[in-house]
N, C-alpha and C positions, 0 to 999 in steps of 0.2 A: 163448275167441272167438277166431275166425280173422282177420286182417286180409284185407280184399278191397280189390283196385282197380277205381274205375269212370271211367270216362272218357264225356266227354260233349263234343258240339258244342254253341259259344257265340259268343255276338257280345262278349266282350272281347277288343275285339281292337288296341289301345294300351296304351301303358305308365300314360297316364292312367289308363286302366279298369282296370288290376291297381294302381294306388295305392288307386282307390276300394272295392276287392272285399278287398283284403288284410285290413285290421283286422277285418273282420267275418268273413269265412273263419278267421284266427287264431284269433278269440274263439269260433268254432261247437266246442263241444265234444268234440264225435263226429267230428271232422275232425281226423286224425292227421298227415297231409301232403297238400298240394296245391300245384299249378303250372297255369301255360297258357301252351303253345306258341303265340304269338302270331305264329309264323314260319309254321305249319302254317296253308293255307287256312280249314279249319273250326277255329280257334285252340280246339285239343283241350284241358280242362281233364281235370287229372287227380285224382283226389280218394282218399286211402288210408283207410279208414275199418274198425273194427269192428262200428258198430250201425247204420249208415245203411243206407239202402238207394236206388237210385236218383232214387224219387219225392221222399224226404225232401230229396236234396241240388236236385233242380230245383225244389224250394219255397223254399231259402236263395237261392239263385241269382235266382229269381223276385223276393224280398223285396228282395232289393240292389237290383234294377231290370235285371237282364239274363236273356236266355234261354238256358237250357241243354237240351240234346236228347241221351237218350243213344244212345252208341255201341256196338252188341255186347251180351254181357253178359260 
């Protein structure tokens, strides 16, 4: 399986938000690595995965209580 990097515009916009999503994203079995750039105006969430697609990630983020919108492909 090939690793892919997905990028999303989110509303995860502060260190408190990151603290809230960290345990849930760390537990998501198919997310190999992730980070949120809260300095970027779009609050870009970068996900590295082999098995998930953009829709899967958007559902995970929505279930945590935030929004995610794919940036490019």
